[in-house]
C-alpha positions, 0 to 999 in steps of 0.5 A: 527261294522263288519269292526271293528271286521274284523280289529281286526282279521287281522294279524300284518304283514298284509300290503296288504291294498288297500289304502295308508290311510289304510296302514298308519292307520295300521302302526300307530295301530302297533306302538301304540300296541308296545308302549302299550307293552312296557309300560306294560313291563316297569310297570312289571319291576318296580313292580319287582324291588319294590318287590326285584327281582334282575334279572337273574344272568346269565345276570349279569355274561355275562356282567362282563365277556364281560366287562372284556374281553373288558378291556383285549382287550384294555390293550393288544392294548395299550401295543402292539400298539406301537410295532405293529406300529413299526413293520409295519414301519420296514416292509414298509421301508424294502420293499421300500429298496428292490424295490430300490435295484431291480430298481438299478439293472435293471438300471445297466443291 
């Protein structure tokens, strides 16, 4: 019984158990506690929804703003993407021509 009381007083971050079986059991306990906490939180959220709680408006505003910004970025890429690709091709061809001219000049000398 004394070992049980000591086990309850241990920190969840204490991983210095001496045997591998103790570490595995401690990890299983931590996982079980996280699952229980998540289940309790899900129950609270479900009760809040039943009672008509809508949530925080700032969360919804953030999501709407982030979605709008992402849509603008996608639109800009779709609009300007072909132009950017064309500019890159032109720059590549220009550099290739300059290099060819430089090599021809060296060969003439």
